[in-house]
C-alpha positions as CSV (number, residue, x, y, z in Angstrom):
1,M,13.0,3.2,-21.7
2,N,14.5,3.7,-18.3
3,R,11.8,4.7,-15.8
4,T,12.1,6.3,-12.4
5,I,9.9,4.6,-9.9
6,V,9.5,5.7,-6.2
7,I,8.7,3.0,-3.8
8,T,8.2,3.3,0.0
9,G,9.1,0.4,2.1
10,A,11.4,-1.2,-0.5
11,T,14.1,-2.3,2.1
12,T,12.3,-5.6,2.9
13,G,9.3,-7.7,1.9
14,I,7.1,-6.9,-1.1
15,G,8.7,-3.6,-1.7
16,A,12.2,-5.1,-1.9
17,A,11.0,-7.8,-4.3
18,L,9.5,-5.1,-6.6
19,R,12.6,-3.0,-6.4
20,E,14.7,-6.0,-7.5
21,Q,12.3,-6.8,-10.4
22,L,12.3,-3.2,-11.6
23,Q,16.0,-2.7,-11.3
24,A,16.6,-6.0,-13.2
25,S,14.6,-4.5,-16.1
26,G,16.7,-1.4,-16.1
27,D,14.5,1.0,-14.1
28,T,15.8,3.4,-11.5
29,V,14.2,2.9,-8.2
30,I,14.2,5.4,-5.3
31,N,13.5,3.7,-2.0
32,V,11.9,5.6,0.8
33,D,12.0,3.7,4.1
34,I,12.7,4.1,7.8
35,R,16.2,2.6,7.4
36,D,18.7,1.4,4.8
37,A,17.1,3.5,2.0
38,D,17.9,6.1,-0.6
39,I,15.6,8.5,1.4
40,V,15.4,7.7,5.1
41,A,12.1,9.0,6.7
42,D,9.5,8.1,9.3
43,L,6.3,8.3,7.2
44,T,4.1,8.0,10.3
45,T,4.9,11.6,11.1
46,A,4.1,14.8,9.3
47,E,7.7,15.8,9.5
48,G,8.9,12.6,7.9
49,R,6.4,12.9,5.1
50,Q,7.5,16.4,4.3
51,L,11.2,15.3,4.4
52,A,10.5,12.5,2.0
53,L,8.5,14.7,-0.4
54,A,11.3,17.3,-0.4
55,A,13.9,14.7,-1.2
56,I,11.9,13.1,-4.0
57,R,11.3,16.5,-5.6
58,A,15.0,17.3,-5.4
59,R,16.0,14.0,-7.0
60,C,13.3,14.0,-9.7
61,P,12.7,17.5,-11.0
62,D,11.6,16.1,-14.4
63,G,9.0,13.9,-12.9
64,I,8.5,10.2,-11.9
65,N,7.1,7.4,-13.9
66,G,5.5,5.5,-11.0
67,F,4.8,5.6,-7.3
68,V,4.2,2.5,-5.2
69,P,3.7,3.1,-1.5
70,C,4.5,-0.3,0.0
71,A,5.4,0.7,3.5
72,G,3.0,-0.5,6.1
73,L,2.4,-2.0,9.5
74,G,0.5,-5.1,10.4
75,P,-2.3,-5.7,13.0
76,Q,0.1,-6.9,15.7
77,Y,1.9,-3.6,15.9
78,P,1.4,-2.2,19.4
79,S,0.6,1.4,18.4
80,L,-2.7,1.3,16.5
81,S,-2.6,5.0,15.6
82,R,0.8,4.4,13.9
83,I,-0.8,1.7,11.8
84,T,-3.5,4.0,10.4
85,S,-1.0,6.9,10.1
86,L,1.4,4.8,7.9
87,N,-1.1,2.6,6.0
88,F,-3.5,5.3,5.1
89,F,-2.5,8.9,5.8
90,A,1.1,8.6,4.7
91,V,0.0,6.9,1.5
92,R,-2.7,9.5,0.8
93,E,-0.5,12.6,1.5
94,L,2.4,11.4,-0.5
95,T,0.3,10.2,-3.4
96,E,-1.6,13.5,-3.6
97,C,1.5,15.6,-3.3
98,L,3.3,13.7,-6.0
99,L,0.6,14.3,-8.6
100,P,2.6,17.1,-10.3
101,L,5.7,14.9,-10.7
102,L,3.5,12.0,-12.0
103,K,1.9,14.3,-14.6
104,L,5.3,15.5,-15.8
105,A,6.4,12.0,-16.7
106,N,3.1,10.3,-17.5
107,G,3.4,8.3,-14.3
108,H,1.0,6.0,-12.5
109,V,0.3,4.9,-9.0
110,V,-0.1,1.4,-7.6
111,L,-1.3,1.0,-4.0
112,V,-0.8,-2.0,-1.8
113,A,-4.2,-2.9,-0.2
114,S,-5.1,-6.2,1.4
115,N,-7.8,-8.8,1.2
116,S,-8.5,-7.8,4.8
117,A,-10.1,-4.6,3.3
118,S,-13.2,-6.6,2.3
119,L,-13.7,-8.6,5.5
120,P,-16.9,-7.9,7.4
121,G,-17.1,-6.1,10.7
122,I,-14.8,-3.1,10.0
123,N,-15.7,-0.1,12.1
124,Q,-17.2,2.4,9.7
125,D,-16.8,5.4,12.0
126,L,-13.1,4.7,11.7
127,V,-13.2,4.4,8.0
128,Q,-15.1,7.6,7.6
129,A,-12.7,9.5,9.7
130,M,-9.9,8.4,7.4
131,L,-11.9,9.2,4.3
132,G,-12.5,12.6,5.8
133,N,-8.7,13.0,6.1
134,N,-9.0,13.6,9.8
135,E,-5.8,12.0,11.2
136,I,-6.4,13.3,14.8
137,L,-9.9,11.8,15.0
138,T,-8.7,8.6,13.5
139,C,-5.9,8.2,16.0
140,E,-8.4,8.8,18.9
141,L,-10.9,6.3,17.5
142,V,-8.5,3.5,16.6
143,E,-6.8,3.4,20.0
144,K,-10.2,2.3,21.4
145,L,-10.4,-0.6,19.0
146,D,-8.0,-3.4,18.0
147,G,-5.4,-4.4,15.5
148,F,-7.8,-5.9,13.0
149,Q,-9.8,-2.6,12.9
150,A,-6.6,-0.6,12.5
151,Y,-5.2,-2.7,9.7
152,G,-8.4,-3.8,7.9
153,G,-9.9,-0.4,8.4
154,S,-6.9,1.4,7.0
155,K,-6.8,-0.8,3.9
156,Q,-10.6,-0.5,3.3
157,A,-10.3,3.3,3.5
158,L,-7.3,3.2,1.1
159,V,-9.3,1.3,-1.5
160,R,-12.4,3.5,-1.1
161,W,-10.3,6.7,-1.3
162,M,-8.6,5.3,-4.5
163,R,-11.9,4.5,-6.1
164,K,-13.3,8.0,-5.5
165,L,-10.0,9.5,-6.8
166,T,-9.9,7.4,-10.0
167,P,-12.2,9.4,-12.3
168,V,-10.7,12.7,-11.1
169,W,-7.1,11.6,-11.9
170,A,-8.1,9.9,-15.1
171,K,-8.8,13.4,-16.5
172,E,-5.2,14.2,-15.6
173,G,-3.9,11.1,-17.4
174,V,-2.8,9.4,-14.3
175,R,-3.8,5.8,-13.6
176,I,-4.2,4.6,-10.0
177,N,-4.8,0.9,-9.2
178,A,-4.3,-1.4,-6.2
179,V,-3.1,-4.9,-5.5
180,A,-4.7,-6.7,-2.6
181,P,-2.4,-9.4,-1.3
182,G,-3.3,-12.2,1.0
183,T,-0.8,-13.8,3.5
184,T,2.7,-13.1,2.1
185,Q,5.9,-14.4,3.5
186,T,7.5,-11.1,4.6
187,P,9.0,-9.8,7.9
188,L,5.6,-8.1,8.5
189,L,3.9,-11.5,8.3
190,Q,6.5,-13.2,10.4
191,A,6.0,-10.7,13.1
192,G,2.3,-11.6,13.1
193,L,3.0,-15.3,13.1
194,D,5.3,-14.8,16.1
195,D,2.7,-12.8,18.0
196,P,0.8,-14.9,20.6
197,L,-2.5,-13.1,19.9
198,W,-2.4,-13.1,16.1
199,G,-0.2,-16.1,15.2
200,D,-2.9,-18.8,15.2
201,A,-5.4,-16.6,13.5
202,I,-3.0,-16.0,10.6
203,R,-2.0,-19.7,10.3
204,N,-5.7,-20.7,10.2
205,F,-6.8,-18.1,7.6
206,P,-8.2,-20.1,4.7
207,V,-6.2,-20.0,1.5
208,P,-7.6,-22.3,-1.2
209,L,-4.3,-22.6,-3.0
210,G,-2.5,-23.3,0.3
211,G,0.5,-21.7,1.9
212,F,1.7,-18.2,1.8
213,A,2.6,-16.1,-1.2
214,D,6.2,-15.3,-2.1
215,P,6.8,-11.5,-2.2
216,A,7.9,-11.8,-5.8
217,Q,4.4,-13.0,-6.7
218,I,2.9,-9.8,-5.3
219,A,5.6,-7.7,-6.9
220,S,4.8,-9.1,-10.3
221,A,1.2,-7.9,-10.0
222,L,2.4,-4.5,-8.9
223,A,4.8,-4.3,-11.8
224,F,2.0,-5.2,-14.2
225,F,0.0,-2.1,-13.2
226,L,3.1,0.1,-13.7
227,G,3.5,-1.1,-17.3
228,N,1.9,-0.5,-20.6
229,D,0.0,-3.8,-20.5
230,A,-2.3,-2.2,-17.9
231,S,-2.8,1.0,-20.0
232,F,-6.6,0.7,-19.8
233,C,-6.8,-0.2,-16.1
234,T,-7.6,2.4,-13.5
235,G,-9.5,2.1,-10.3
236,S,-8.9,-1.7,-10.4
237,V,-8.3,-3.9,-7.3
238,L,-6.4,-7.1,-8.1
239,F,-6.7,-9.8,-5.4
240,V,-3.5,-11.9,-5.3
241,D,-4.4,-14.0,-2.3
242,G,-4.6,-17.7,-3.3
243,G,-8.4,-17.5,-3.6
244,T,-9.2,-16.3,-0.1
245,D,-11.4,-13.4,-1.2
246,A,-13.3,-15.7,-3.7
247,L,-13.8,-18.2,-0.9
248,M,-15.2,-15.7,1.6
249,R,-17.2,-13.5,-0.9
250,P,-18.3,-15.8,-3.7
251,D,-21.2,-13.6,-4.7
252,Q,-19.4,-10.2,-4.6
253,F,-16.8,-9.0,-7.1
């Protein structure tokens, strides 16, 4: 069966690896990205999100089989408010607005979280502002913090929002899951490695299996959740991080 899957951020990195895997299996992939995409849109803005949604609806009047919002910004990005706007608010708005199209085609959602979401010390006022869907307050709060809070906070809020949404969407027949990658060799990671503030911290981050993941390894986990083999999975968070989360939180699961 030929499926139609919408992915954001599929021009490079994990999104590109997933796009290649799905297309090799015969699926149709619609890439939404800031450049070199089927739908070009800046998802950090309200206007860009509405443009993307209108284009998706026009291309897919009969529904979509899957939605994977991969587009994201790392902790080294200079505008902290853009990190939270893209990593959380764009994902939330697009996911919620695409529910009718997902229901039409028995579609499912797979989010890209991070093992940073479970790290200690994340500012809970920031997380609560995101969970309250208050983008203005979030942008005000995050600019007083740092890149770790912006990135880790956005990913923690994303997982917590997903978990609260899971039983509601289960009644609609729509599964929603998340993959939590660790350090993955993507342009996003390379930007962090090249950053004088974040580079050493990333290199020294403990990975029991060693090294960095290949984008294809993360993409395979995302593809699993899109398929029938994951038909009884919803609200799940799959860590694909070489054992980092297990190392840092051995008594939590």
